[in-house]
C-alpha positions in Angstrom: 85.3 72.3 102.7 89.0 73.7 102.3 91.4 74.2 105.2 94.8 75.9 105.3 96.8 74.9 108.5 100.0 76.8 109.4 102.7 75.6 111.7 106.2 76.6 112.8 105.8 80.0 114.4 107.3 81.0 117.7 109.8 83.1 119.6 113.3 83.4 118.1 116.3 85.6 118.9 117.6 88.2 116.4 119.7 86.4 113.8 117.9 83.2 114.3 115.8 81.1 111.9 112.4 79.7 111.6 110.6 77.5 109.0 106.8 78.0 108.6 104.6 75.4 106.9 101.1 75.6 105.5 99.2 72.6 104.2 96.0 72.8 102.3 93.4 70.1 102.5 89.8 69.4 101.4 88.1 69.2 98.0 90.8 70.8 96.1 91.1 70.4 92.3 94.0 72.7 91.6 96.1 75.2 93.4 97.6 78.2 91.5 99.5 80.8 93.6 100.5 80.1 97.2 101.7 82.9 99.3 102.8 84.2 102.8 101.6 87.5 104.1 102.2 89.1 107.5 100.6 91.7 109.7 102.3 93.5 112.5 100.4 95.4 115.3 98.9 98.6 113.9 100.0 97.9 110.3 98.4 96.6 107.2 98.8 93.0 106.0 101.6 92.9 103.5 102.9 90.3 101.1 106.0 88.6 102.1 106.5 86.1 99.2 104.6 84.0 96.7 105.1 81.1 94.5 103.3 79.8 91.4 102.5 76.2 90.7 105.5 76.1 88.3 107.8 77.3 91.0 108.2 81.1 90.0 108.8 83.1 93.2 108.4 86.7 94.2 109.4 88.3 97.5 109.2 91.7 99.2 112.3 93.7 99.2 112.5 93.7 102.9 113.1 89.9 103.0 115.1 89.3 99.8 118.2 87.3 100.6 116.8 86.2 104.0 113.5 84.4 103.4 112.8 81.6 100.8 109.5 80.5 99.7 108.9 77.0 98.3 106.2 74.4 97.8 105.5 70.8 97.4 102.7 70.4 95.0 102.2 66.7 95.8 101.5 67.7 99.5 99.6 71.0 98.7 102.1 72.5 101.1 104.0 75.9 101.0 107.0 76.7 103.2 108.8 79.8 104.3 112.3 79.5 105.4 113.2 82.6 107.4 116.9 83.3 108.2 118.7 86.2 109.7 115.5 87.2 111.5 115.1 90.8 112.7 112.9 92.3 115.4 111.0 94.1 112.6 109.9 90.7 111.2 107.7 90.2 114.2 104.2 89.7 113.0 101.3 87.3 112.5 102.1 85.4 109.3 99.2 84.1 107.2 99.4 81.8 104.2 97.0 82.0 101.3 96.2 79.8 98.4 94.4 80.5 95.1 92.7 77.3 94.5 89.9 75.7 92.5 87.1 73.6 94.1 84.0 74.4 92.1 85.4 77.8 91.3 88.7 79.8 91.8 88.9 81.5 95.2 91.6 82.6 97.6 91.7 80.8 101.0 93.6 81.9 104.1 95.1 80.1 107.1 94.4 81.2 110.6 97.8 82.8 111.1 100.9 81.9 113.2 102.8 84.3 115.5 106.5 85.0 114.8 108.2 87.0 117.5 111.9 88.1 117.1 113.3 89.3 120.4 116.2 88.9 122.7 
């Protein structure tokens, strides 16, 4: 059984910062790509950023220069440092991990709410 547990969401004022964490646990043999997605009300889920096991990152244009994704392979954990937050960043943020147990599969966290408002 694999679990992805997110933490770090909350309410923040515009211009503020938050750091999200997502830890994977269970019968994991290996993890390839870890990523953060977000879904705002009435919108489709979108990729925010992802990172390979080797540390190569990719991020959406809307967050470039403000958000930084990183991971700790020893802890099976991915982070999202979010700076200069804007109201349009308000969404439920989900982490995902492409990992191998008995086969390769994508697993998802339960989501954490981020609200940017004054």
